[in-house]
C-alpha positions as CSV (number, residue, x, y, z in Angstrom):
1,X,-0.1,0.0,0.1
2,X,1.5,3.3,-1.0
3,X,1.5,6.2,1.4
4,X,-0.2,9.6,0.7
5,X,2.7,11.9,-0.5
6,X,3.4,15.1,1.4
7,X,1.6,18.0,-0.3
8,X,4.8,19.6,-1.8
9,X,5.8,16.2,-3.3
10,X,2.3,15.7,-4.6
11,X,2.5,19.0,-6.3
12,X,6.1,18.3,-7.6
13,X,6.1,14.4,-7.9
14,X,9.1,14.0,-10.3
15,X,12.0,12.6,-8.3
16,X,14.5,14.3,-10.7
17,X,13.2,17.8,-9.7
18,X,14.4,17.1,-6.1
19,X,17.5,14.9,-6.5
20,X,20.2,14.4,-9.1
21,X,23.3,12.0,-8.8
22,X,26.4,12.6,-10.9
23,X,28.8,10.0,-12.1
24,X,31.4,11.2,-9.6
25,X,28.8,10.3,-6.8
26,X,28.1,14.0,-6.0
27,X,24.4,14.4,-5.1
28,X,22.6,17.6,-6.0
29,X,19.5,18.4,-4.0
30,X,17.0,21.0,-5.2
31,X,14.1,22.5,-3.2
32,X,11.7,25.3,-3.7
33,X,12.7,27.1,-0.6
34,X,15.4,29.7,-0.4
35,X,18.1,30.6,2.1
36,X,17.2,33.9,3.9
37,X,19.8,33.5,6.6
38,X,17.5,31.3,8.6
39,X,19.7,28.2,7.9
40,X,17.0,26.2,6.2
41,X,19.2,24.8,3.4
42,X,21.5,23.3,6.2
43,X,18.5,21.7,7.9
44,X,17.1,20.3,4.6
45,X,20.7,19.0,3.8
46,X,20.7,17.1,7.0
47,X,17.3,15.5,6.1
48,X,18.4,14.6,2.6
49,X,21.8,13.2,3.7
50,X,20.3,11.0,6.3
51,X,17.7,9.5,3.9
52,X,20.2,9.0,1.2
53,X,23.0,7.7,3.4
54,X,25.6,10.2,2.1
55,X,27.9,12.6,3.8
56,X,27.1,16.3,3.8
57,X,30.5,16.8,2.0
58,X,29.0,14.8,-1.0
59,X,25.9,16.9,-1.0
60,X,25.3,20.1,-3.0
61,X,22.3,22.2,-2.1
62,X,21.4,24.0,-5.4
63,X,19.9,27.5,-5.2
64,X,16.3,27.7,-6.2
65,X,15.4,28.7,-9.7
66,X,12.5,28.4,-12.2
67,X,14.7,26.4,-14.6
68,X,15.1,23.4,-12.4
69,X,13.7,22.1,-9.1
70,X,10.3,22.0,-7.6
71,X,7.8,24.9,-7.3
72,X,7.1,25.3,-3.5
73,X,5.7,28.8,-3.8
74,X,7.0,31.1,-1.1
75,X,9.5,30.5,1.7
76,X,7.2,31.8,4.4
77,X,5.1,31.0,7.4
78,X,7.9,28.9,9.2
79,X,6.7,26.0,6.9
80,X,10.0,25.0,5.3
81,X,11.1,22.1,7.7
82,X,7.5,21.0,8.0
83,X,6.5,21.0,4.3
84,X,9.6,21.0,2.2
85,X,11.4,18.8,4.8
86,X,8.6,16.2,4.7
87,X,8.6,16.2,0.8
88,X,12.4,15.9,0.6
89,X,12.5,13.2,3.1
90,X,10.1,11.0,1.1
91,X,11.7,11.9,-2.2
92,X,15.1,11.0,-0.9
93,X,13.8,7.7,0.7
94,X,12.5,6.7,-2.8
95,X,15.7,7.7,-4.5
96,X,17.7,5.7,-2.0
97,X,15.4,2.7,-2.6
98,X,15.9,2.9,-6.3
99,X,19.7,2.9,-6.0
100,X,19.6,0.1,-3.5
101,X,17.5,-2.0,-5.9
102,X,19.9,-1.3,-8.7
103,X,22.9,-2.2,-6.5
104,X,21.2,-5.5,-5.5
105,X,20.8,-6.4,-9.1
106,X,24.5,-5.5,-9.8
107,X,25.8,-7.4,-6.8
108,X,23.4,-10.4,-7.2
109,X,21.9,-10.0,-3.6
110,X,18.5,-9.1,-2.1
111,X,17.9,-5.4,-1.6
112,X,17.5,-6.0,2.2
113,X,21.1,-7.3,2.2
114,X,22.5,-4.1,0.7
115,X,24.0,-1.6,3.1
116,X,24.8,1.9,2.2
117,X,27.6,4.2,3.7
118,X,28.3,7.6,2.1
119,X,26.9,6.5,-1.3
120,X,28.7,3.3,-1.3
121,X,26.5,0.2,-1.6
122,X,27.8,-3.1,-0.2
123,X,26.3,-6.6,-0.5
124,X,28.2,-9.9,-0.3
125,X,31.9,-9.4,-1.3
126,X,30.9,-6.6,-3.8
127,X,30.8,-2.8,-3.8
128,X,29.2,-0.3,-6.1
129,X,28.7,3.5,-5.7
130,X,25.8,5.7,-6.4
131,X,28.0,7.3,-9.1
132,X,28.6,3.9,-10.7
133,X,24.8,3.5,-10.9
134,X,23.7,7.0,-11.8
135,X,23.4,6.3,-15.5
136,X,21.2,3.2,-14.8
137,X,18.8,4.6,-12.2
138,X,16.0,6.5,-13.8
139,X,14.9,9.4,-11.5
140,X,12.8,11.0,-14.3
141,X,9.6,9.5,-12.8
142,X,7.1,10.2,-10.3
143,X,7.4,9.4,-6.7
144,X,5.4,6.1,-5.9
145,X,5.2,6.4,-2.1
146,X,6.3,3.0,-1.7
147,X,9.5,3.7,0.3
148,X,9.3,4.4,4.0
149,X,11.5,7.2,5.4
150,X,13.8,6.1,8.2
151,X,12.4,6.1,11.8
152,X,14.0,8.6,14.2
153,X,16.3,6.0,15.8
154,X,18.1,5.5,12.5
155,X,18.9,9.1,11.8
156,X,22.6,10.3,12.1
157,X,22.5,14.0,11.3
158,X,18.8,15.0,12.1
159,X,18.9,16.2,15.7
160,X,22.5,17.3,15.7
161,X,24.3,20.6,15.7
162,X,25.5,20.6,12.0
163,X,27.4,23.8,11.3
164,X,25.6,26.2,8.8
165,X,26.7,25.4,5.3
166,X,26.4,29.0,4.2
167,X,28.4,30.6,7.1
168,X,32.0,30.1,6.1
169,X,31.6,32.2,3.0
170,X,29.8,34.9,4.9
171,X,32.4,35.0,7.7
172,X,35.3,35.0,5.2
173,X,33.6,37.8,3.0
174,X,33.4,35.5,0.0
175,X,31.0,37.3,-2.6
176,X,27.7,35.4,-2.5
177,X,25.0,38.0,-2.2
178,X,22.9,39.6,-5.0
179,X,24.7,42.9,-4.3
180,X,28.0,41.2,-5.1
181,X,26.9,39.8,-8.5
182,X,28.9,40.9,-11.5
183,X,28.0,39.6,-14.9
184,X,29.8,40.4,-18.1
185,X,28.8,43.7,-19.6
186,X,26.8,44.6,-16.5
187,X,25.3,48.1,-16.2
188,X,23.7,49.8,-13.3
189,X,20.3,51.3,-12.8
190,X,18.3,53.4,-10.4
191,X,14.6,54.1,-10.1
192,X,13.3,57.6,-9.1
193,X,10.4,57.5,-6.6
194,X,10.1,60.5,-4.2
195,X,7.8,59.4,-1.4
196,X,4.3,60.8,-1.4
197,X,4.4,62.0,-5.1
198,X,3.5,60.9,-8.6
199,X,5.4,61.9,-11.7
200,X,3.8,64.7,-13.9
201,X,6.7,65.5,-16.3
202,X,10.5,65.1,-16.8
203,X,13.1,66.2,-19.4
204,X,15.3,63.2,-20.1
205,X,18.0,65.4,-21.6
206,X,18.8,66.6,-18.1
207,X,21.2,63.7,-17.7
208,X,23.6,62.0,-19.9
209,X,23.4,58.2,-19.3
210,X,22.9,55.0,-21.2
211,X,19.2,55.3,-21.0
212,X,16.3,57.3,-19.3
213,X,13.3,55.0,-18.9
214,X,9.9,56.5,-18.5
215,X,6.6,54.5,-18.6
216,X,3.8,56.4,-17.2
217,X,4.8,57.2,-13.7
218,X,7.7,54.9,-13.6
219,X,11.1,56.7,-14.0
220,X,14.6,55.3,-14.0
221,X,18.0,55.5,-15.5
222,X,20.7,53.0,-16.7
223,X,24.4,54.0,-16.5
224,X,27.8,52.5,-16.7
225,X,28.5,52.6,-13.0
226,X,26.8,53.1,-9.7
227,X,28.0,56.5,-9.1
228,X,26.8,57.8,-12.5
229,X,23.4,56.1,-11.8
230,X,23.0,57.7,-8.4
231,X,23.9,61.2,-9.8
232,X,21.6,61.0,-12.6
233,X,18.7,59.7,-10.5
234,X,19.2,62.6,-8.1
235,X,19.2,65.1,-10.9
236,X,16.1,63.7,-12.5
237,X,14.3,63.8,-9.1
238,X,15.2,67.4,-8.7
239,X,14.2,68.5,-12.2
240,X,11.1,66.5,-12.7
241,X,7.6,67.8,-11.9
242,X,5.7,66.0,-9.1
243,X,2.2,66.0,-8.0
244,X,1.8,65.6,-4.2
245,X,-1.5,64.6,-2.5
246,X,-2.6,64.3,1.1
247,X,-3.8,60.6,1.0
248,X,-2.3,59.2,4.1
249,X,-4.2,58.9,7.4
250,X,-3.7,60.7,10.7
251,X,-0.7,58.9,12.2
252,X,-2.0,59.7,15.7
253,X,-5.4,58.0,15.2
254,X,-4.6,54.7,13.5
255,X,-7.3,52.9,15.5
256,X,-9.9,55.3,14.2
257,X,-8.6,54.9,10.7
258,X,-8.6,51.2,10.8
259,X,-12.2,51.1,12.3
260,X,-13.6,53.7,9.8
261,X,-14.0,51.1,7.0
262,X,-15.2,49.9,4.7
263,X,-14.1,46.4,6.1
264,X,-14.5,42.8,5.2
265,X,-16.0,41.2,8.3
266,X,-15.3,37.7,9.4
267,X,-16.5,35.5,12.3
268,X,-13.3,33.6,13.1
269,X,-14.6,31.7,16.1
270,X,-17.9,31.2,17.9
271,X,-17.6,28.3,20.2
272,X,-19.0,27.2,23.6
273,X,-22.2,28.5,25.2
274,X,-22.4,32.1,26.0
275,X,-24.0,31.5,29.4
276,X,-23.5,34.6,31.6
277,X,-24.9,32.9,34.7
278,X,-21.5,32.3,36.2
279,X,-20.1,35.7,35.4
280,X,-19.6,38.0,38.4
281,X,-17.4,40.6,36.6
282,X,-16.6,41.7,33.1
283,X,-13.3,43.3,32.3
284,X,-12.3,44.9,28.9
285,X,-9.2,46.5,27.3
286,X,-8.0,47.8,23.9
287,X,-4.6,47.2,22.5
288,X,-2.9,48.9,19.3
289,X,0.0,48.1,17.1
290,X,1.5,50.5,14.6
291,X,2.7,49.9,11.1
292,X,6.2,48.2,11.0
293,X,8.8,48.3,8.4
294,X,11.0,45.3,7.5
295,X,14.1,47.3,7.9
296,X,16.3,44.9,6.1
297,X,20.0,45.2,6.7
298,X,20.7,46.0,3.1
299,X,18.4,47.5,0.6
300,X,16.7,45.4,-2.0
301,X,18.6,44.6,-5.2
302,X,18.1,42.7,-8.5
303,X,19.8,41.9,-11.8
304,X,18.0,41.5,-15.1
305,X,18.7,40.9,-18.7
306,X,16.4,41.3,-21.6
307,X,17.1,39.2,-24.7
308,X,14.6,39.6,-27.5
309,X,11.4,39.1,-25.7
310,X,12.7,37.0,-22.8
311,X,13.9,38.1,-19.4
312,X,16.4,36.4,-17.0
313,X,16.4,37.7,-13.5
314,X,18.6,37.2,-10.5
315,X,16.9,38.1,-7.2
316,X,16.6,37.6,-3.5
317,X,12.9,37.0,-3.7
318,X,11.3,34.6,-1.3
319,X,9.2,33.0,-4.2
320,X,10.9,32.7,-7.5
321,X,8.2,30.8,-9.2
322,X,5.3,33.2,-8.2
323,X,7.6,36.2,-9.1
324,X,8.1,34.7,-12.5
325,X,4.4,34.5,-13.2
326,X,4.0,38.1,-11.8
327,X,6.6,39.6,-14.0
328,X,5.3,37.8,-17.1
329,X,1.8,39.0,-16.3
330,X,2.9,42.6,-16.0
331,X,4.9,42.4,-19.4
332,X,2.2,40.4,-21.2
333,X,4.5,37.4,-21.7
334,X,4.2,33.6,-21.3
335,X,5.8,32.5,-18.0
336,X,8.2,30.4,-20.0
337,X,9.8,33.6,-21.3
338,X,10.9,34.6,-17.8
339,X,13.6,32.8,-15.9
340,X,14.2,33.7,-12.2
341,X,17.4,32.5,-10.3
342,X,17.6,33.0,-6.5
343,X,20.6,34.6,-5.1
344,X,21.0,35.4,-1.4
345,X,20.3,38.9,-0.3
346,X,19.6,40.9,2.9
347,X,17.6,38.6,5.2
348,X,14.0,39.4,5.2
349,X,11.2,37.2,6.9
350,X,8.3,38.6,5.0
351,X,7.5,40.6,1.8
352,X,10.1,43.3,1.5
353,X,11.2,45.2,-1.7
354,X,13.0,42.2,-3.3
355,X,10.1,41.3,-5.7
356,X,9.6,45.0,-6.6
357,X,13.3,45.5,-7.4
358,X,13.2,42.6,-9.7
359,X,10.5,44.1,-11.9
360,X,12.3,47.4,-11.7
361,X,15.4,45.8,-13.1
362,X,13.5,44.2,-16.0
363,X,11.9,47.4,-17.0
364,X,15.3,49.1,-17.1
365,X,17.0,46.2,-18.9
366,X,14.4,46.4,-21.7
367,X,16.1,49.7,-22.6
368,X,19.5,48.0,-23.1
369,X,18.8,44.7,-24.6
370,X,21.6,42.0,-24.1
371,X,23.2,43.9,-21.2
372,X,22.6,42.8,-17.5
373,X,21.4,45.7,-15.4
374,X,21.8,45.8,-11.6
375,X,19.1,47.7,-9.8
376,X,19.7,48.7,-6.2
377,X,17.2,50.5,-4.0
378,X,18.5,53.1,-1.5
379,X,17.9,53.0,2.2
380,X,15.1,55.6,1.8
381,X,13.5,53.5,-0.9
382,X,13.5,50.5,1.3
383,X,11.9,52.2,4.3
384,X,9.3,54.1,2.3
385,X,8.3,51.9,-0.5
386,X,8.6,48.3,0.6
387,X,5.3,46.9,2.0
388,X,4.7,47.4,5.8
389,X,3.4,45.0,8.5
390,X,-0.2,46.3,9.1
391,X,-1.3,48.3,12.1
392,X,-3.8,46.5,14.3
393,X,-6.4,47.7,16.8
394,X,-7.9,45.0,19.1
395,X,-10.8,45.1,21.7
396,X,-10.9,42.2,24.2
397,X,-13.3,41.5,27.0
398,X,-13.8,38.6,29.4
399,X,-16.4,37.7,31.8
400,X,-14.9,36.0,34.9
401,X,-16.4,33.8,37.8
402,X,-15.8,34.4,41.5
403,X,-12.3,32.9,41.3
404,X,-11.4,35.1,38.4
405,X,-11.4,32.3,35.9
406,X,-12.6,33.1,32.3
407,X,-16.2,32.0,31.6
408,X,-16.7,34.1,28.4
409,X,-14.2,35.6,26.0
410,X,-14.8,38.3,23.3
411,X,-12.2,39.3,20.9
412,X,-12.5,41.8,18.0
413,X,-9.7,43.1,15.8
414,X,-9.3,45.6,13.0
415,X,-6.4,45.6,10.6
416,X,-5.4,45.7,6.9
417,X,-4.6,42.4,5.2
418,X,-1.2,40.7,5.5
419,X,-0.7,39.2,2.1
420,X,0.0,41.0,-1.1
421,X,2.8,39.0,-2.4
422,X,3.2,38.4,-6.1
423,X,0.1,36.5,-7.3
424,X,-2.0,37.0,-4.3
425,X,-5.7,38.0,-5.0
426,X,-5.0,37.4,-8.7
427,X,-2.8,40.5,-8.8
428,X,1.0,40.7,-9.7
429,X,1.5,42.7,-6.4
430,X,4.5,44.6,-7.7
431,X,5.2,48.3,-7.0
432,X,6.1,49.4,-10.6
433,X,3.2,47.6,-12.0
434,X,0.8,50.2,-10.7
435,X,3.0,53.0,-11.9
436,X,3.1,52.2,-15.5
437,X,1.1,53.9,-18.3
438,X,-1.1,50.8,-18.4
439,X,-1.2,50.2,-14.6
440,X,-1.9,46.8,-13.0
441,X,-3.4,47.1,-9.5
442,X,-3.1,47.8,-6.8
443,X,-5.6,45.7,-4.7
444,X,-5.8,45.7,-0.9
445,X,-3.8,43.0,0.9
446,X,-5.8,39.9,1.6
447,X,-5.6,37.5,4.5
448,X,-5.0,33.7,4.1
449,X,-7.8,31.6,5.4
450,X,-7.5,30.0,8.8
451,X,-5.9,28.2,10.3
452,X,-2.9,30.0,8.6
453,X,-4.7,33.4,8.9
454,X,-3.2,36.8,8.3
455,X,-4.5,39.4,10.6
456,X,-6.3,36.6,12.3
457,X,-3.3,34.4,12.9
458,X,-3.3,33.4,16.6
459,X,-6.5,35.4,17.3
460,X,-8.0,32.2,18.7
461,X,-6.5,31.8,22.2
462,X,-5.3,28.3,23.0
463,X,-7.0,28.2,26.3
464,X,-10.0,26.2,27.5
465,X,-12.5,29.1,27.9
466,X,-16.1,28.1,28.3
467,X,-17.1,30.5,25.4
468,X,-15.2,32.2,22.8
469,X,-16.2,34.9,20.2
470,X,-13.5,36.1,17.8
471,X,-14.3,38.5,15.0
472,X,-12.1,40.3,12.5
473,X,-12.4,43.3,10.3
474,X,-10.1,43.9,7.3
475,X,-9.8,47.4,5.9
476,X,-10.7,47.3,2.1
477,X,-9.6,50.8,0.8
478,X,-6.2,52.2,1.9
479,X,-3.2,54.1,0.3
480,X,-0.8,52.2,2.7
481,X,0.7,49.1,1.2
482,X,0.9,46.2,3.6
483,X,1.9,42.6,3.2
484,X,3.5,39.7,4.9
485,X,5.8,40.5,7.8
486,X,7.3,37.8,10.1
487,X,4.4,36.2,12.2
488,X,1.8,38.3,10.5
489,X,-1.1,39.0,12.8
490,X,0.2,36.7,15.4
491,X,2.6,39.2,16.9
492,X,-0.3,41.8,17.6
493,X,-2.8,39.1,18.6
494,X,-0.5,37.2,21.1
495,X,0.6,40.6,22.5
496,X,-3.1,41.5,23.1
497,X,-4.3,38.1,24.4
498,X,-1.4,37.5,26.7
499,X,-1.3,41.0,28.1
500,X,-5.0,40.8,28.9
501,X,-4.6,37.4,30.6
502,X,-2.1,39.1,32.9
503,X,-4.6,41.7,33.6
504,X,-7.1,39.1,34.4
505,X,-4.7,37.2,36.7
506,X,-3.9,40.6,38.5
507,X,-7.6,41.3,39.1
508,X,-8.1,37.8,40.5
509,X,-5.1,38.2,42.7
510,X,-3.5,35.1,41.1
511,X,0.0,34.3,39.9
512,X,0.3,34.8,36.1
513,X,1.9,31.4,35.5
514,X,-0.7,29.6,37.7
515,X,-3.5,31.5,35.9
516,X,-2.4,30.3,32.5
517,X,-1.9,26.7,33.5
518,X,-5.4,26.7,35.2
519,X,-6.9,27.5,31.7
520,X,-4.5,25.3,29.6
521,X,-5.2,21.6,29.0
522,X,-2.6,21.0,26.1
523,X,0.3,19.1,28.0
524,X,2.8,20.4,25.5
525,X,1.8,23.9,26.1
526,X,1.9,23.4,29.9
527,X,5.4,21.9,29.4
528,X,6.9,25.0,27.6
529,X,5.4,27.3,30.2
530,X,6.8,25.5,33.1
531,X,10.2,25.1,31.4
532,X,10.4,28.8,30.7
533,X,9.7,29.6,34.2
534,X,12.2,27.1,35.5
535,X,14.9,28.5,33.1
536,X,14.1,32.1,34.2
537,X,14.6,31.2,37.8
538,X,13.3,33.4,40.6
539,X,12.8,37.1,39.7
540,X,15.4,39.4,41.2
541,X,14.0,42.0,43.8
542,X,15.1,45.2,42.3
543,X,13.3,48.5,42.2
544,X,11.8,49.2,38.6
545,X,12.7,45.8,37.5
546,X,9.8,43.4,36.4
547,X,9.2,40.0,35.1
548,X,6.5,39.0,32.7
549,X,5.5,35.9,30.9
550,X,3.9,35.2,27.4
551,X,2.8,31.9,25.6
552,X,1.3,30.8,22.4
553,X,1.3,27.8,20.1
554,X,2.1,29.4,16.7
555,X,-0.9,29.4,14.4
556,X,-2.6,27.0,16.9
557,X,-0.9,24.1,15.1
558,X,2.8,24.8,15.0
559,X,5.6,25.4,17.5
560,X,5.0,25.9,21.1
561,X,6.7,28.8,22.8
562,X,6.9,30.5,26.2
563,X,9.0,33.5,27.2
564,X,9.8,35.2,30.5
565,X,11.1,38.6,30.2
566,X,13.2,40.7,32.6
567,X,12.7,44.4,32.1
568,X,14.2,47.4,33.7
569,X,12.1,50.6,33.4
570,X,13.9,53.7,34.7
571,X,14.6,56.4,32.1
572,X,13.5,54.1,29.3
573,X,12.4,50.5,28.9
574,X,15.4,48.2,28.7
575,X,14.9,44.4,28.2
576,X,17.7,42.8,30.2
577,X,16.9,39.0,29.7
578,X,14.6,36.7,27.8
579,X,14.3,33.1,28.9
580,X,12.6,31.0,26.3
581,X,11.4,27.4,26.1
582,X,10.3,26.1,22.6
583,X,8.8,22.8,21.4
584,X,9.2,22.4,17.6
585,X,8.4,18.7,17.6
586,X,11.2,16.6,16.0
587,X,14.4,18.9,16.1
588,X,16.5,18.7,12.9
589,X,19.2,21.1,13.9
590,X,19.2,22.3,17.6
591,X,21.7,25.0,16.9
592,X,19.5,26.2,14.0
593,X,16.5,26.3,16.2
594,X,18.3,28.2,18.9
595,X,19.5,30.7,16.3
596,X,16.1,31.3,15.0
597,X,14.5,31.7,18.4
598,X,17.3,34.0,19.6
599,X,17.1,36.1,16.4
600,X,13.2,36.2,16.5
601,X,13.4,37.3,20.2
602,X,15.8,40.1,19.5
603,X,13.7,41.3,16.5
604,X,10.5,41.1,18.6
605,X,12.3,43.2,21.3
606,X,13.0,45.8,18.7
607,X,9.5,45.9,17.5
608,X,8.1,46.0,20.9
609,X,10.3,48.8,22.3
610,X,11.4,50.8,19.4
611,X,9.8,50.5,15.9
612,X,7.0,52.5,14.3
613,X,6.5,53.7,10.7
614,X,6.2,57.5,10.8
615,X,4.3,59.5,8.2
616,X,2.6,62.8,7.6
617,X,-0.5,63.2,5.3
618,X,1.6,63.1,2.1
619,X,4.5,60.7,2.6
620,X,6.4,58.2,4.9
621,X,8.9,60.2,6.9
622,X,10.8,57.4,8.6
623,X,13.3,56.8,5.8
624,X,16.6,56.4,7.7
625,X,17.8,54.7,10.9
626,X,17.3,58.0,13.0
627,X,13.7,58.3,12.1
628,X,13.1,54.5,12.1
629,X,15.3,53.4,15.0
630,X,15.9,49.7,15.7
631,X,17.5,47.8,18.6
632,X,21.3,48.5,18.8
633,X,23.9,45.9,19.8
634,X,24.3,47.6,23.1
635,X,20.5,47.2,23.8
636,X,20.2,43.5,23.0
637,X,19.0,41.4,25.9
638,X,20.5,38.2,27.0
639,X,18.6,35.4,25.4
640,X,18.6,31.8,26.9
641,X,16.8,29.0,25.0
642,X,15.6,25.6,26.2
643,X,14.5,23.2,23.5
644,X,12.1,20.4,24.3
645,X,12.8,17.8,21.6
646,X,10.0,15.4,20.7
647,X,11.4,13.1,18.0
648,X,8.2,11.2,17.8
649,X,6.2,14.4,16.6
650,X,6.3,16.0,13.2
651,X,8.8,18.9,12.9
652,X,7.4,22.4,13.1
653,X,9.0,25.7,12.1
654,X,10.7,27.8,14.7
655,X,11.3,31.2,12.9
656,X,8.0,32.9,13.9
657,X,7.0,31.2,17.1
658,X,8.7,33.6,19.6
659,X,7.5,37.0,18.4
660,X,4.1,37.2,20.0
661,X,5.1,35.6,23.3
662,X,8.2,37.8,23.6
663,X,6.2,41.0,23.0
664,X,3.6,40.0,25.6
665,X,6.3,39.0,28.1
666,X,8.0,42.3,27.7
667,X,4.7,44.3,28.1
668,X,3.8,42.2,31.2
669,X,7.2,42.8,32.6
670,X,6.9,46.6,32.2
671,X,3.5,46.4,34.0
672,X,5.2,44.4,36.8
673,X,8.1,47.0,37.0
674,X,6.1,50.2,37.1
675,X,2.5,49.1,38.0
676,X,1.1,50.6,34.9
677,X,-0.2,48.8,31.8
678,X,0.9,50.0,28.4
679,X,-1.4,48.7,25.8
680,X,-0.1,50.7,22.8
681,X,3.1,49.5,21.0
682,X,5.8,50.3,20.9
683,X,6.5,50.6,24.7
684,X,8.5,53.8,24.6
685,X,9.1,56.3,27.3
686,X,6.5,58.4,25.6
687,X,3.9,55.6,25.7
688,X,4.6,54.8,29.4
689,X,4.0,58.5,30.2
690,X,0.7,58.5,28.4
691,X,-0.3,55.4,30.3
692,X,0.5,56.9,33.6
693,X,-1.5,60.0,32.7
694,X,-4.6,58.0,31.8
């Protein structure tokens, strides 16, 4: 009986799309997921090497591209190990079985009598290698589902701290990023986009360059070098005529803006019986989150070449196949006329400007056929034009019994959508597409359906409440471009839910940990809460220092995470320590999990105490590191991580599990330190002062 294939393998059943074996025994593995700095190619290499019985040194992880390898959509949602890993594990099990069967025939033994060590098949007195058999094993066939992956007890590499495959080059400064790419005959381009303005008119003779490209409101230059491109772009921006309009909302009333509508309204959850008989008291609160920028370490970049109606693109996009289809749609081409290669770039967990830069590069490259054009955004471009993570406003109320336990739970949120990646809602989703003479889009960001969710992600609390009502409202008309940002709505939702739980515990005079455990039946959730508390140890008794806890199971179906924060609140909010426990099921690479949790915790700290997109009625004004501050190295908290390994459980992604719990833990620690609850993010000195004045 054949097993049901994992979804990614069912969508890409050809074994040759996943694995190739050369005559020298080198094994090339192709996946549709891309390396963003999260170490995913190392984890997937561990899975492949274990199933194939080869060493990591023999394995080559090929970068994703539309010319070879499976189409796995976007690298997003902390799904790479769970989805791509499961597909790769099954594909490699079948490839190994095919080589073992071929070796058995060659050696004249039964397949069960063949052992494999680093691609060398032994049976009886004979030996034969994968390389010897490569020409005789046909992998150009669909997976059959008739080979079982190895049980956990037979894995050598999965579960161990394999060093990251990509780090040696990065530490040594070996060119491997998109910004380092240099192709023969390469030119350089810039696009001119002053924030808050649309192009009315421009004189191309203002500058002397290879090409000035104008298509409707799209304006750019192509020059021989970067300095010339920068100079020409600046001169064009100064000499052009621009139309400015007051289209942006009042930055100081984002809740009112989000709630004004029109909205798409959804009942996310209505469960249990709304029986008020046991309710002795009702408590309510409102929480708000601002727009956030990805703030990638380096601005977006792409290289494109136009060759007689076909385009080749090099990009750090998180979805090379969807981007290919989006570019083809904008240009009126068949998808086959566009080839997209992934090259590592500035790490970004979400939808930043990478896809937009790719289309920019193609539009410029059309003006100089046969010559590759590198298009690089500026820091101001990145902070002003890349999609933002949406602002959110949340009302939450609970009816409690005499002991303070929750009887009824009501939760209502307002937000923009969190998904406008290329291809979402049937729209290319690319910035330049809406600026052309014949514009395409824009459309409002949408939300994936539950249980994934967008703004609704983690809006359903994981606690055993007698009654739950969860409703969501997505703004349908807005000039502010939003899309996927790490953890999507889970960051705001978990902050609100876990902050309010602390308020309920305080109102009941109960310990915050005990209060959560009393409402939580999931044993894995209870385990991470208790592990985080144990890791944190007893709180120090210092003035203006507080401890707080936060917990969630990501998406309600992924990794479990609990965080205890230690915060000092004197002249400003300073996060001193985060103690984190995480359960991601079967751990592929413990060091990789720790890295992801540590990085996510630091990012969440920056969001929670620092970050906010600023704008006036015309334009985004937070376009540099002074106006959009992020956490500095000197402000980074100590982060301790305890991993609960469950090899019998499926693997879950770790990259986005910590953000909501960390934010809630910090907020709860601030309340513990100063006795005042701050419900509006970020928790800055100004927000604390406002909370005190209320």
